[in-house]
Residue, then its C-alpha position, 0 to 999 in steps of 0.5 A: m551499463t554506466s562506465r566506472r570512469a563516469f561513476l567515479g567522477g575523478l575520485a581517484a585523486v581524493p586522499l581519504l582519512g589518511q589512507h592511500l587508495s590503491p591503483q584501480a588495477a590492484l583494487l579490481g584484480t584481473g579475474a572474471g570474479q573480480a570483473a563480475f563484482l565490478e559490474l555489480r557494484a557499478k550496476a547497484a550504484a547506478l540504481f541508487t544514484g541514476g549513474g555518473d553520466i546523468d545530464p544535470g542539464d536535463s529539465v526533468l532532473a533539475a528539480p530532483l537534483a535541486r532537492l538532493d542538493a538542498d538536503a545534502r547541504a542542510h545535513r552537511a551544515a548541521m553535521d558535527l565535525s569536531s574531534g570530541r563529538t558524541f554524535l553526528w547530528p544534534d537531533l540524533p544524539l545516539t543516546g539509546v534511541s535505535g532510530d538515531i543510528a539508522s537515521s544517521y546512516q541514512r543522512l550519510r547515504t544522502l550525502a554520498v548520493a549527492w557526492a556521486s551526482p553530477g550537478a550537485s554542489t559536492h559532486g566529487d568534492a574531496t572534503a565532502a568525501r572525507e566527512i562522509l567516511s569519517g562519519l561512517d568510521f565514527l558510527y562504527e566505533r561508537a554505535y554500530n559494530e560487532t560488539k554491540r547489542e540491540t536495544g529499542n526497535w530491532w528494525h533499525w539494527e537489522i534493516g534500517a542501519p545496514r541497508a543505508l550503510m551498504d548503499t553508501a559503501v557501494i556508492m563510495y566503494d573506491a574511496i573506502s579502504a579495505e580496512q574500513r570495508t572489512a570493519w563495516i561488513r563485520a557490523v552488517d554480519r553481526f546484525c543481518p547475517n542472512p535473510d532468513r532469521r531475526t537476529n535476536l530470535t533465531n527461531f523466528a523466520e523472516t517473511g514478506a518485506n522484511r525478508a526482501d529487505k534483508a536479502l537485498i542487504v546481504a546481496l549488497r554486503g556480498i557485492v561490497g565484500a566480493d563474497a560470492a557465497k553471500v550473494a548466493l545466500a541472498r538470492d536463495g533467501l528470496s526462495d527460502t531454500r533454507d526452509a524448503g520454500r516455506h517462506t518464499l517470496f515467490g509463492l502464494v499463501t493461504s494464511g499469514d504474510g504474503f501474496y494471496a491468490d485474490g491479490s491480497f497482501i498481508q504483513h504482520d499476519v493480520v494487516a492489509y498492507t499492500g501499500s506499505y510493507g507491500v511497497v517495500l517488498l516490491q522495491s527490494l525485489a525489483t532492486i535485487l532482481g535487476l541487480l542480479g539479472g544477467s549475473a552468475w547469481e541471477v534469480t532463476d526460481p520459476d515462481v518469480q512470476v508470482v511477483l510479476d503477476a502481482v503488479e496488476n493483481s495486487y498493486a495496480p488496483w490500489i494506485h489512483d493516478g499515481l498515488m497509493m490508496d490509504s485503505v491499504r497503508g496501515r499505520a503508514v497513513s500517520r507518517q508525515f514524510n511518507r504519504d500516499h503520493d510517496a508510496g505510489r511513487d515508490t511503487v511505480d518506480a519499482i514496477l518500472q525497474l521490474a520492467a527492465g528485466a521482466g520479459e514480455p508481455y510483462a515489460t510492455r504492460f508495466r511501462q504502459l501502466a507506469k507511463g499513465w501513472i506518471r503522466r496523471g500523477r505527481f511522480l516527478d514532484s518528489a522522485n529522487v534523481a535515479a527514479a526521475a532518470r528512469a521516468a524521463t527515459l520512459l516519458g521520452d519513449d514514443a513507442v510506449t502508450a500510456a495506460p488509461r485509468p482502469r474500470g472495475h470492482r475488486v474484492f480482496a477477500a483475504m484482507d477484507r478490502i474492496v476497491h471500486r474504480r470508474k473513469d473519474w473516481s475511485f472508491a475504497i472500503s476498509l473492513s475487518s473481521r476476526r481474520i483481519a485487523m481493524y487497524e495497526c498502531g505502534n512504534g509511536e505511529n497511528y495513535r487515532a486509528w480506532y475506526q480505520g477498519d470499521g467500514a471506513t470509505y475513501l472517495y478519490l476525486d483528486l490528488d490532494h484530499y488524503s495527502d494534504g494534512y487529512w490524517p492530523t486534522v480529520n475528526s477520527y471519531r467520524l471517518a466517512g462510512t463508519t457507524v460508531d459509539t461516541r465514547h471517548r477514546d484514548p490514543a491507541v498505543s504506547v511508543s513501544g511495540t506494535g499492536t493489531f486489533r481485531p473484532g469478533n465478527a466473521w462476515a466481511g467481504g462481498t462479491t463482484a461481476d461485470g465491474y459491479g459489486v456488493a460488500g458487507l460488514d457484520l460490525a461488532a465494535v470492540g469495547t462496546t455492545l454496538t452491532a450493525r449490519k452494513a452494506w455497500v452496492c457499487l454501481d456505475d455512477a453511485v454507491v448505495c450505502l445501507g445499515a440495519g440492525i444497529t443496536s447498542t445498550d451502553g447508553r451512549p449516542i450512536e452515529t453513522v458518518v455519511e461524509n467527512r470531507a476536507t473541504a469548505a465547498t458549498l453544501t446545499t440541501g433539499d428534500g431528501w438530498a444534499h450536494l457538496e460542490g465539486v465532491a458528490g451528491y447524497v440522496f437519502p431515500s428513507g428520510p430527511v437530510p442528516r446532521t451537517l457541520q462545516e468547521r475548521r480543524t487544526g492538528t499536528w502530525l506529531e499528535i498522531d506519530d511521534g515514532p523515533s524514526t517517523k515522527g511528524t512535526a509540531d507545526p499546526v496544520s488546518h483544514d476546513y471540513t464538511t461532515l454529514w452524519f446520522e444520529h441513531g440516539a442512545n441505546p438504539s434497537d434495530a435502527t437503520y440508515a440509507y444513503i446513496l453517494l453520487p461521486d462528482a455529480t451535479s446538484k441537478r443530477t443529485r435531485d433527479f437521481d432515480g437509478a437505484e431502488i432499495l428493495v429491503n434493508t433489514r438485519h436479515v436481508q439488504a438488497v438493491r436494484a439498479r437500472g439504466r445509467s447506474a447499471g450500464g444500460g442493463e439491470v443490477f440486483a445486489a443483496l446480502f442474505w445474512a440469513a436464508g431469504e428473498a428479495g426482488g424475486v431472488s432467493a438464497s437458501e443460506p447466507c451469502a452475498v449475491l449479485v445478478r446483472r442482466a444485459a444484452g441477453r445475458i444473466t451473470v450471477a455472482a455469489s460468495d460467502p463473506g462469513r466463511t460459514t456456508e457450505t452450499t447455497t441455492i439461488t433462485l432467479p425470477h428471470p427465465a434463462h434457457r441456456l448455460i454459457e459458462a460457470d465455475d466448476t463450483v456452480s451447478v445450474t438448472t435453467g428454465e423459467r426460474p433458474r436455480l444455481t447451487i453453489n459449493l462455497a465450502g473452503s472458498a475463503g470468501r471468493t466470488h463464484t460465477a455463472v453466465l446464462a443466456t436468456g434466449r433458448k437453444g438454437 
């Protein structure tokens, strides 16, 4: 534990705001209770700052310290210190925008962290300390106290402001008078009295990230105020003892906010939010679990394992070389100052904090994952001092082996998301349904989100593509993977409130086996008559993309976007193929190369996010784009498309590709067979049976998604019901199988020359059901 003497850094000599600092013994008392709070305060301060004994000469910490110092210098230089001030910073005038209050507290926290950090120019500086505490007094008197009423966004009052205030109070604890602490605690008790309820809606129970955030705030308030009951209230809020565990953060849910058994994480009832609210939840949980661990308030809920399991079940599949994929970041994709690398860094740091108290086998595995992500990614490019210090310790531990990139295919049925991982690339698909929103926007964020859940696809080959100004510059009418009506769209929302937009279709999802997968979307475009059935078959070196039943009667041109890449790389085309240098090959089995466009586009982050606390800048951002798309004409009737994406392929590989055969592509059945390299040396059959039907010798008696893999004397059969409407389906195979190796308890199998599998899909919520058969006879 960081010593108190090292942390204080000579603060005891600093007179502050005319208050006399009591001697240390008088501050702490001599009882075990006071000693416990002393330990918790020092622990919390170390978590937030890296600790007072960090080595500013450590090369890993040089850049984070320089960034911290630059930010603190800028904030301090711009701070209004006049006696008649009406704000602390002129760009945060405190004239009714709730975000100004939270942002003012957050800047004071930055100043406090710099003051407590060896190597920063204001470390231990008495004048800097007076300025910070004077700023806290000013905010209490003018903007944030127990007499105020919430206006604007509730989050700023109940989470943003009190969290920054309590962090600062922990960091500067011994510089603060008892009167100041008491006053500021009154303000926190007014706006965040417990983790369980929204302050202005006392019948509204907090869930997910908001509950975790509030639990941490209440814990810090208890630590600052030496209030054991408050710390216990925070701990119990994690498990929701007030409502008998109904909103516990350590349980799996089947509806609404929280973690699902398949690894999905949902917030705001209908939004796939692993990479935004899920990150916040993990950060707060990691902090509070680490903070209270080993104390009288240690979290002992046995179901805490749900969160530990979520690291690999929910988070790791979405982390590509340290960045968090945008497919699960919701409206956060529009935030200039919280991009995919930022969300990934915060997730990795939270996992590293969890490792400290997780026990085995979690601790070692978490460190292995984190080390791989940190080495391959850009964690240290933006990590704060505390996170960088944790990373430096890990990187210097030769006993920890870095985990490699993963390989596999995951269907997150509960949140309509698919992710396919291979050694050198990752591919994500964002779907939507009457259960899960196409997109969320609001609070001034994500204005051009219209098609983010209409089958938008994300191809990750490097660390830059989606973070380097993609969202303010991309043509939002032409997101890769989508089929769209070309009508004009207005910005999605106003600045007040948030909005989630769901289509009316039931079918969204897929099935997976042996690291391969098939997914489908029954597109029912909101606000138009456009419908389409879209399929993706994910293989070892390819993704086969199909569309059928494309129909519209609105008289506007309909398009399917093959690619919209932020690159000016050379595009070459041939007979039925195209190749984009350094990106991918594209094969078009059923017709000519689609339309192509290479253009430079310019936009600003402010155009897609002008939220009060997240707004982007008006600085122009420009990027070159290469776009490929199919035109289906106006009023298409049962139109189709087909293309095969070959990530990171050479032009020769593209021209010669023959690893996948499209068997059927209609509104009733879409089916693909792959062999050789694309199927790992075996054979993969994948189909969406939108109705009972047959393809490639495989039949299904009811609608379902089916994947069959044959390799090494085994046949693996996987099926699911993405539409949640089929109770039982029977699948018949054309390949002999004379022995059952294993099967889910929902699957019954009849072996023989034409094996039959009857699968109970009722109530399975889109999950995959699997059976494995042997091609050889018994004995």
